[in-house]
C-alpha positions in Angstrom: 95.2 84.8 -31.1 98.3 87.1 -31.3 100.0 88.2 -28.1 102.7 90.6 -27.1 105.6 89.5 -24.9 107.3 91.9 -22.4 110.4 90.7 -20.5 110.8 91.7 -16.8 113.8 93.9 -15.9 114.6 91.5 -13.1 115.0 88.7 -15.6 117.4 90.8 -17.6 119.4 91.3 -14.4 119.3 87.6 -13.5 120.4 86.7 -17.0 123.3 89.2 -17.0 124.5 88.0 -13.7 124.3 84.4 -14.8 121.7 83.4 -12.2 119.4 82.2 -15.0 120.4 79.3 -17.4 117.8 79.1 -20.2 119.2 75.8 -21.4 118.7 74.0 -18.1 116.3 75.9 -15.9 112.7 74.8 -15.4 110.3 77.4 -16.9 106.6 77.5 -16.1 103.7 79.4 -17.7 100.8 80.6 -15.5 97.6 82.4 -16.4 96.8 85.8 -14.9 93.4 87.3 -14.1 91.2 89.6 -16.1 92.5 93.2 -16.2 96.0 92.3 -15.1 98.5 95.0 -16.0 102.1 93.9 -16.1 104.8 96.2 -14.8 108.3 95.1 -16.0 109.9 96.9 -13.0 107.8 95.6 -10.1 106.6 92.2 -11.4 109.9 90.6 -10.7 109.1 87.2 -9.1 106.2 84.8 -9.0 105.5 86.0 -5.4 104.4 89.3 -6.9 101.3 87.7 -8.3 100.6 85.2 -5.4 101.5 87.1 -2.2 100.0 86.2 1.1 100.6 88.2 4.2 101.3 86.8 7.7 98.4 87.0 10.0 98.3 90.3 11.8 96.1 92.9 13.4 95.1 95.1 10.4 93.6 98.6 10.7 91.3 99.6 7.9 90.8 103.3 7.5 87.9 104.6 5.4 89.3 108.2 5.0 92.7 107.2 3.6 91.6 103.8 2.0 94.5 102.1 3.8 95.2 98.8 5.4 97.9 99.3 8.1 99.7 96.7 10.3 102.0 97.3 13.3 104.6 94.7 12.3 105.6 92.6 9.3 106.4 93.8 5.8 104.0 93.9 2.8 107.0 94.6 0.5 109.0 91.5 1.4 105.9 89.4 1.3 105.6 90.3 -2.4 102.8 92.8 -2.6 103.1 95.4 -5.5 101.0 98.2 -7.0 98.2 96.7 -9.1 97.6 93.6 -7.1 94.0 92.5 -6.7 93.6 91.4 -3.1 91.1 90.1 -0.6 91.2 89.9 3.2 89.8 87.5 5.7 87.8 90.2 7.6 84.0 90.4 7.7 83.6 94.1 7.0 86.4 94.5 4.4 86.7 91.2 2.4 87.5 93.0 -0.9 88.4 92.6 -3.6 90.6 95.7 -3.5 93.2 97.0 -6.0 96.5 98.2 -4.5 97.6 101.7 -5.5 100.6 102.1 -3.1 102.7 99.8 -0.9 105.0 100.3 2.0 106.3 97.9 4.6 103.4 98.5 7.0 100.6 99.9 4.8 98.6 99.2 1.6 96.6 101.9 -0.1 93.7 100.7 -2.2 91.4 102.3 -4.8 88.1 101.0 -3.5 85.9 102.0 -0.5 87.1 100.7 2.9 85.1 100.5 6.1 86.7 101.5 9.4 87.7 98.2 11.1 90.5 96.7 13.3 90.7 93.0 13.0 93.2 90.1 12.9 93.4 88.9 9.3 95.4 87.8 6.3 95.7 89.6 3.0 95.9 87.5 -0.1 96.8 88.5 -3.7 94.7 87.0 -6.5 96.5 87.9 -9.7 97.0 84.3 -10.9 93.8 82.4 -12.0 92.4 80.2 -9.2 92.7 76.5 -9.3 89.9 74.6 -11.0 87.9 73.9 -14.2 91.0 72.7 -16.0 93.5 75.2 -14.7 96.1 74.3 -12.0 97.7 77.1 -10.0 101.5 77.2 -10.5 101.1 76.8 -14.3 102.4 74.3 -16.8 106.0 73.2 -17.2 107.4 74.4 -20.6 109.5 71.9 -22.6 112.4 74.0 -23.9 114.5 73.2 -27.0 118.2 73.9 -26.6 119.2 77.6 -27.1 120.6 78.0 -30.6 122.3 80.7 -32.6 120.4 82.1 -35.5 123.0 83.7 -37.8 120.5 84.5 -40.5 118.5 86.8 -38.2 121.4 87.7 -35.9 119.9 86.5 -32.7 119.7 83.7 -30.2 116.5 81.7 -30.0 114.8 79.4 -27.5 111.6 77.5 -28.5 108.9 76.2 -26.2 106.3 73.5 -26.6 102.6 74.4 -27.3 100.6 74.7 -24.1 96.8 74.0 -24.1 94.3 74.3 -21.3 90.9 72.6 -21.6 88.0 74.0 -19.6 86.3 71.1 -17.7 83.2 71.4 -15.6 83.2 75.2 -15.9 85.0 78.1 -17.6 88.6 79.0 -17.4 89.1 82.8 -16.9 88.5 85.4 -17.7 92.3 85.7 -18.3 94.2 88.6 -19.9 97.5 86.9 -20.4 100.2 84.7 -18.9 103.5 85.0 -17.1 106.5 82.8 -17.6 108.7 82.3 -14.5 111.9 80.4 -13.7 111.3 77.9 -10.9 115.1 77.1 -10.8 116.0 80.5 -9.4 115.8 81.1 -5.7 113.2 83.8 -6.0 111.1 82.3 -8.9 112.1 85.0 -11.3 109.5 86.2 -13.8 110.9 85.9 -17.3 108.1 88.0 -18.8 104.4 88.5 -19.6 102.3 87.5 -22.6 99.5 90.0 -23.2 96.5 88.4 -25.0 95.2 91.9 -26.0 91.8 91.3 -24.4 90.4 89.2 -21.7 89.7 85.6 -22.7 86.9 83.4 -21.2 87.2 79.8 -22.1 83.8 78.1 -21.9 83.4 74.5 -20.6 84.7 72.1 -23.2 86.7 74.6 -25.2 90.5 75.1 -25.1 93.0 77.9 -24.7 96.2 77.3 -26.6 99.5 79.2 -26.6 101.5 78.0 -29.6 104.6 78.6 -31.7 106.4 80.1 -28.7 109.9 81.4 -29.0 112.1 83.6 -26.9 114.5 85.7 -28.9 117.5 87.8 -27.9 119.2 90.0 -30.4 
């Protein structure tokens, strides 16, 4: 399976400001849900795929397809456009897809029922725990960064990563993100796009092999 890697703009900033050290930082790879669309501008940190709101009174409005709160901040909690979310209310459990985010309001693409209720909003862009996948991803074993004069670039190689579906399927998953757990904000390094959703049946494996990060 071939895949396409896209670096996040936040990673480029963190690298330029020397807040990332690829030789020593702990990098993890985590699988994302089916249909996930990576945005190199807004998917900056691991929180942007795992956001959970503080409990608050949420107002669900059918006409505007919005979820509004009186206090708190959806933006600082990590919610971004494209997140797949659920809520803990009875009438509006979701899932919903976010189309706009402000501090006090989420707009979604799906139908919303008028409701006012205390609840929590949770993002589900990483695969859930279970069947051979562990949320938070797998630690990457990184070889020392080296200079490739033949191809005029710097290279960093990672170990192969394999998940084995056990007791049920893994996925569907459309790709993976690599994030740096050594940074204060868990910077997303980038996204691997598998090209199509992958469903790994019980007993089968998903492998990401021959991994290299190159900078030229």
